[in-house]
C-alpha positions as CSV (number, residue, x, y, z in Angstrom):
1,M,2.4,6.1,-10.8
2,K,5.8,4.4,-10.3
3,R,4.1,1.6,-8.4
4,V,1.3,1.4,-11.0
5,R,3.9,0.9,-13.7
6,E,5.6,-1.8,-11.7
7,L,2.3,-3.7,-11.3
8,Q,1.6,-3.3,-15.0
9,A,5.0,-4.8,-15.8
10,Q,3.9,-7.8,-13.7
11,G,1.0,-8.3,-16.0
12,L,-1.9,-6.3,-14.4
13,D,-4.0,-4.1,-16.6
14,W,-4.1,-0.3,-15.7
15,G,-7.3,-0.4,-13.7
16,H,-6.2,-3.4,-11.6
17,A,-2.8,-1.9,-11.0
18,W,-4.2,1.4,-9.9
19,A,-6.7,-0.1,-7.5
20,K,-4.0,-2.4,-5.9
21,M,-1.7,0.6,-5.5
22,N,-4.5,2.4,-3.7
23,L,-5.0,-0.5,-1.3
24,E,-1.2,-0.6,-0.5
25,Q,-1.2,3.2,0.1
26,R,-4.1,3.0,2.5
27,I,-2.2,0.4,4.5
28,K,0.9,2.6,4.5
29,R,-1.3,5.5,5.9
30,W,-2.4,3.4,8.9
31,P,-4.3,5.6,11.3
32,S,-2.1,6.3,14.4
33,G,-5.1,5.8,16.7
34,W,-5.4,2.2,15.7
35,G,-2.1,1.1,17.2
36,D,-1.3,-2.4,15.9
37,D,-4.9,-3.6,15.5
38,F,-7.2,-3.5,12.5
39,H,-10.2,-1.3,13.3
40,I,-13.7,-1.6,11.6
41,L,-17.2,-0.4,12.1
42,I,-19.9,-3.0,12.6
43,Y,-23.4,-1.8,11.5
44,G,-26.9,-3.2,11.2
45,D,-30.3,-3.5,12.7
46,F,-29.5,-4.8,16.1
47,E,-29.3,-3.6,19.7
48,P,-25.8,-3.0,21.1
49,P,-24.5,-5.3,23.8
50,T,-24.5,-4.1,27.4
51,E,-20.7,-4.5,27.7
52,D,-17.8,-5.0,25.4
53,L,-17.6,-8.3,23.5
54,H,-14.4,-10.3,23.5
55,I,-14.4,-13.0,20.9
56,S,-11.1,-14.6,22.0
57,T,-11.2,-17.4,19.4
58,L,-11.1,-14.8,16.6
59,G,-9.1,-12.0,18.3
60,I,-12.0,-9.6,17.9
61,T,-13.1,-7.0,20.5
62,V,-16.4,-5.1,20.0
63,N,-16.9,-1.9,21.8
64,H,-20.5,-1.7,23.2
65,L,-20.9,2.1,22.8
66,K,-22.9,3.2,19.8
67,R,-21.0,5.4,17.4
68,K,-22.6,8.5,15.8
69,N,-21.8,10.7,12.8
70,T,-20.0,7.9,10.9
71,I,-19.9,7.1,7.2
72,I,-22.7,4.6,8.0
73,K,-26.0,6.6,7.5
74,S,-28.8,4.0,7.2
75,A,-28.2,1.5,10.1
76,M,-29.9,1.5,13.5
77,C,-26.7,0.7,15.3
78,V,-23.0,1.3,14.6
79,L,-20.2,-0.1,16.8
80,E,-16.4,0.0,16.6
81,A,-14.4,-3.2,16.7
82,S,-10.7,-4.0,16.7
83,I,-9.1,-7.2,15.3
84,R,-5.7,-8.5,16.3
85,I,-3.3,-8.8,13.4
86,E,0.3,-10.1,13.0
87,D,1.5,-7.2,10.9
88,K,0.3,-4.3,8.6
89,S,0.2,-6.1,5.3
90,V,-2.4,-7.2,2.7
91,S,-2.1,-10.9,3.8
92,A,-2.7,-9.9,7.5
93,I,-5.8,-7.8,6.5
94,V,-7.2,-10.7,4.5
95,D,-6.8,-13.0,7.5
96,A,-8.6,-10.5,9.7
97,I,-11.4,-10.2,7.2
98,R,-11.9,-13.9,7.2
99,R,-12.3,-13.8,11.0
100,I,-14.7,-10.8,10.8
101,N,-16.9,-12.6,8.3
102,L,-16.9,-15.8,10.3
103,F,-18.1,-13.8,13.4
104,L,-20.8,-11.9,11.6
105,G,-21.8,-15.0,9.6
106,V,-22.3,-17.2,12.7
107,F,-24.3,-14.3,14.3
108,T,-26.5,-14.2,11.2
109,L,-26.9,-18.0,11.3
110,I,-28.0,-18.3,15.0
111,E,-30.4,-15.4,14.5
112,W,-32.0,-17.1,11.5
113,G,-31.1,-14.3,9.1
114,N,-33.2,-11.8,11.0
115,G,-31.7,-8.3,11.1
116,S,-29.1,-7.0,8.7
117,I,-25.4,-6.8,9.8
118,G,-22.2,-5.8,8.0
119,W,-18.9,-4.1,8.5
120,W,-16.7,-1.3,7.0
121,S,-13.1,-0.1,7.2
122,Y,-11.3,2.7,5.6
123,I,-8.4,0.4,4.7
124,T,-10.5,-2.1,2.7
125,H,-13.5,-0.2,1.6
126,G,-12.2,3.3,0.9
127,T,-14.5,6.3,1.5
128,G,-17.3,5.2,-0.8
129,G,-19.3,7.4,-3.1
130,C,-20.9,7.4,-6.5
131,A,-21.9,9.7,-9.3
132,I,-24.9,12.0,-8.7
133,V,-26.9,12.9,-11.8
134,K,-30.1,14.9,-12.4
135,L,-33.3,13.0,-13.2
136,G,-34.8,14.1,-16.5
137,E,-31.8,16.2,-17.5
138,K,-31.7,14.5,-20.9
139,D,-34.5,13.7,-23.3
140,L,-35.4,10.0,-22.7
141,N,-38.3,9.9,-25.1
142,P,-36.6,8.8,-28.3
143,I,-35.1,5.7,-26.6
144,I,-38.3,5.0,-24.7
145,C,-40.3,5.1,-27.9
146,A,-37.8,2.8,-29.7
147,F,-38.0,0.2,-26.9
148,L,-41.8,0.4,-26.9
149,E,-41.8,-0.6,-30.6
150,L,-39.8,-3.7,-30.1
151,P,-41.5,-7.1,-30.8
152,K,-42.9,-8.5,-27.6
153,P,-40.4,-11.4,-27.1
154,V,-37.5,-9.0,-27.8
155,K,-39.0,-6.3,-25.5
156,Q,-39.2,-8.8,-22.7
157,K,-35.5,-9.5,-22.9
158,V,-34.6,-5.8,-23.2
159,D,-36.8,-5.0,-20.2
160,A,-35.0,-7.7,-18.2
161,A,-31.6,-6.3,-19.2
162,L,-32.6,-2.8,-18.1
163,Y,-33.8,-4.2,-14.7
164,W,-30.4,-5.9,-14.1
165,L,-28.6,-2.6,-15.0
166,K,-30.4,-0.6,-12.3
167,E,-31.3,-3.0,-9.5
168,P,-28.1,-4.1,-7.7
169,R,-26.3,-0.7,-7.3
170,N,-26.1,0.7,-3.8
171,L,-27.6,4.1,-2.9
172,L,-25.2,6.9,-2.2
173,Y,-25.8,6.7,1.6
174,E,-25.1,2.9,1.4
175,S,-21.9,3.2,-0.6
176,Y,-20.0,1.9,2.4
177,R,-21.4,-1.6,1.4
178,S,-19.6,-3.5,-1.3
179,D,-22.0,-4.1,-4.2
180,L,-19.3,-5.4,-6.6
181,L,-20.2,-9.0,-6.9
182,R,-23.9,-8.2,-7.1
183,V,-23.2,-5.7,-9.9
184,Y,-20.9,-8.0,-11.8
185,S,-23.5,-10.8,-11.7
186,A,-26.3,-8.4,-12.7
187,Y,-24.3,-7.1,-15.7
188,W,-23.7,-10.6,-16.8
189,N,-27.4,-11.3,-16.5
190,A,-28.1,-8.2,-18.6
191,F,-25.5,-9.5,-21.2
192,E,-27.3,-12.8,-21.4
193,C,-30.7,-11.1,-21.9
194,L,-29.3,-8.9,-24.7
195,V,-27.7,-11.9,-26.4
196,D,-31.1,-13.6,-26.4
197,A,-32.7,-10.4,-27.8
198,I,-30.2,-10.0,-30.6
199,N,-30.5,-13.6,-31.6
200,L,-34.3,-13.1,-31.8
201,I,-33.9,-10.0,-34.0
202,K,-31.1,-11.4,-36.2
203,R,-31.1,-15.2,-36.1
204,Q,-27.9,-17.0,-37.1
205,S,-28.0,-19.7,-39.8
206,K,-27.7,-23.2,-38.5
207,L,-25.5,-25.9,-39.9
208,S,-27.1,-28.6,-42.0
209,K,-26.5,-32.2,-40.9
210,T,-23.9,-32.5,-43.7
211,E,-22.0,-29.4,-42.7
212,K,-22.0,-30.4,-39.1
213,Q,-20.7,-33.9,-39.9
214,K,-18.0,-32.3,-42.1
215,R,-16.8,-30.1,-39.2
216,I,-16.8,-33.1,-36.8
217,D,-14.7,-35.1,-39.3
218,N,-12.3,-32.2,-39.7
219,F,-12.1,-31.8,-35.9
220,I,-11.2,-35.5,-35.5
221,G,-8.9,-35.5,-38.4
222,A,-6.9,-32.5,-37.0
223,R,-6.2,-34.7,-34.0
224,A,-5.3,-37.8,-36.0
225,G,-8.4,-39.6,-34.7
226,R,-7.2,-39.6,-31.1
227,L,-9.5,-37.5,-28.9
228,T,-9.1,-36.7,-25.2
229,S,-12.1,-36.3,-23.0
230,E,-11.5,-32.5,-23.2
231,D,-11.5,-32.8,-27.0
232,I,-14.9,-34.7,-26.9
233,A,-16.4,-32.0,-24.7
234,T,-15.1,-29.2,-27.0
235,C,-16.4,-30.9,-30.1
236,Y,-19.9,-31.3,-28.5
237,I,-20.1,-27.7,-27.3
238,E,-18.7,-26.1,-30.3
239,I,-20.1,-28.2,-33.1
240,V,-22.7,-30.8,-32.1
241,N,-24.7,-28.7,-29.7
242,P,-23.5,-25.1,-29.6
243,G,-24.7,-23.4,-26.5
244,F,-24.5,-19.9,-25.0
245,K,-21.0,-19.3,-26.2
246,N,-22.1,-19.7,-29.8
247,S,-25.2,-17.4,-29.3
248,A,-23.1,-14.8,-27.5
249,S,-20.4,-14.9,-30.2
250,H,-23.0,-14.3,-32.8
251,A,-24.5,-11.4,-30.9
252,L,-21.1,-9.8,-30.4
253,R,-20.3,-10.1,-34.1
254,V,-23.6,-8.5,-34.9
255,C,-23.1,-5.6,-32.5
256,F,-19.4,-5.0,-32.9
257,P,-18.4,-5.9,-36.5
258,S,-14.8,-4.6,-36.0
259,G,-14.3,-5.5,-32.3
260,A,-16.1,-8.7,-31.8
261,D,-13.1,-11.0,-31.8
262,R,-11.6,-9.1,-28.8
263,Y,-14.8,-9.3,-26.8
264,I,-15.3,-13.0,-27.6
265,N,-11.7,-13.6,-26.5
266,E,-12.2,-11.7,-23.3
267,C,-15.4,-13.5,-22.5
268,F,-14.5,-17.1,-23.3
269,K,-10.9,-17.7,-24.6
270,I,-8.1,-15.7,-22.9
271,R,-5.2,-17.8,-21.6
272,E,-5.8,-16.9,-17.9
273,K,-9.1,-18.8,-17.5
274,S,-9.9,-17.2,-14.1
275,D,-10.0,-13.8,-15.9
276,R,-12.5,-14.8,-18.6
277,L,-15.7,-12.8,-18.1
278,Y,-17.9,-15.9,-18.2
279,K,-15.7,-17.7,-15.7
280,I,-15.8,-14.9,-13.2
281,R,-19.6,-14.9,-13.3
282,N,-19.6,-18.7,-12.7
283,A,-17.0,-18.3,-10.0
284,I,-19.2,-15.8,-8.2
285,D,-22.3,-18.0,-8.5
286,H,-20.5,-21.1,-7.2
287,G,-18.5,-19.5,-4.4
288,D,-15.1,-19.8,-6.1
289,I,-14.4,-16.0,-5.8
290,D,-12.6,-15.1,-2.6
291,A,-15.0,-12.4,-1.6
292,E,-13.1,-11.8,1.6
293,N,-9.9,-10.9,-0.2
294,P,-9.6,-7.2,-1.3
295,E,-7.0,-8.1,-3.9
296,E,-9.5,-10.6,-5.5
297,L,-12.2,-8.0,-5.5
298,I,-9.9,-5.5,-7.2
299,R,-9.3,-8.1,-10.0
300,V,-13.1,-8.6,-10.4
301,E,-13.7,-4.8,-10.5
302,S,-11.1,-4.4,-13.3
303,R,-12.9,-7.0,-15.4
304,L,-16.3,-5.5,-14.6
305,V,-15.3,-2.3,-16.5
306,L,-14.9,-4.4,-19.7
307,L,-18.2,-6.2,-19.2
308,Q,-20.0,-2.9,-18.8
309,E,-18.3,-1.7,-22.0
310,I,-19.8,-4.7,-23.8
311,V,-23.3,-4.3,-22.4
312,W,-23.5,-0.6,-23.0
313,G,-22.4,-1.1,-26.5
314,M,-25.1,-3.6,-27.3
315,F,-28.1,-1.4,-26.7
316,P,-27.3,1.1,-29.5
317,W,-27.4,-1.7,-32.1
318,I,-30.9,-2.8,-31.0
319,I,-32.2,0.8,-31.2
320,Q,-30.5,1.5,-34.6
321,H,-31.6,-1.8,-36.1
322,L,-35.2,-1.0,-35.1
323,S,-35.0,2.5,-36.5
324,S,-33.6,1.2,-39.8
325,M,-36.5,-1.3,-40.0
326,Q,-39.1,1.4,-39.5
327,E,-37.5,3.7,-42.1
328,A,-37.3,1.0,-44.7
329,P,-39.9,1.2,-47.5
330,D,-42.7,-1.3,-47.5
């Protein structure tokens, strides 16, 4: 907890600080059998080599003997590999991960994407796991009936959101695989679907031409008539042709009357642009997230918790709004 508090004092939120502390602690508990090398398991649907592989350009050695009774439960083959590192630090581990992913990526490339392959290590992936729940333990019918009564265009959006909530998560026996970026992207997809659904249920009023022109005039006047290229882009997006940000802000204000400003800020406005929920989604889609850096994944995971909070909180409004409509007198 002392280290967590130190990281919080450096500006990290509690979840981010806790996860980073755990990574640091796993490195401190370096398994004695590893010596000075970083050890991993390589798994997938492939046949093992007949002898050890030595990838000298990357400092990687792959043992050809198949491993049994490992954390990897669903792969045809599991092998152990060691990677040369300069020291036992986060930066050295990140460098090793880049070499691992280059090795496995090139293998995938020359095999035309046939056959799954991946890797796992106690240091970077932890021990895995997920919650186990009982199917049918709770009465699902009230919510199912409510969703069945949704107007068709709204139901299509809600069905899509439900798909994105369930689809990307790993099974328990595959929890050694990182599903973080898939899950984050999926939850943002669900968020966009729910934004569309709420805007269909409760449409926002549009500005008249006169009102829009007045806002443009005020925007220009506030800048003494001198606009930068960034000002012009902002004016267009926020006033002339509001896009998803406007629709999302409306949906959040509808669902969270007292907490919308916080969520809107976290999605689109906080000072650290790279931590905006919308920016993280775009960064994942465009390859700007360093998926080979465990510290970067820790940052994304801490933001995912907030995105999940938003998405889970939007469903009740849809159900309650529909119920109130059905109970209203004709």
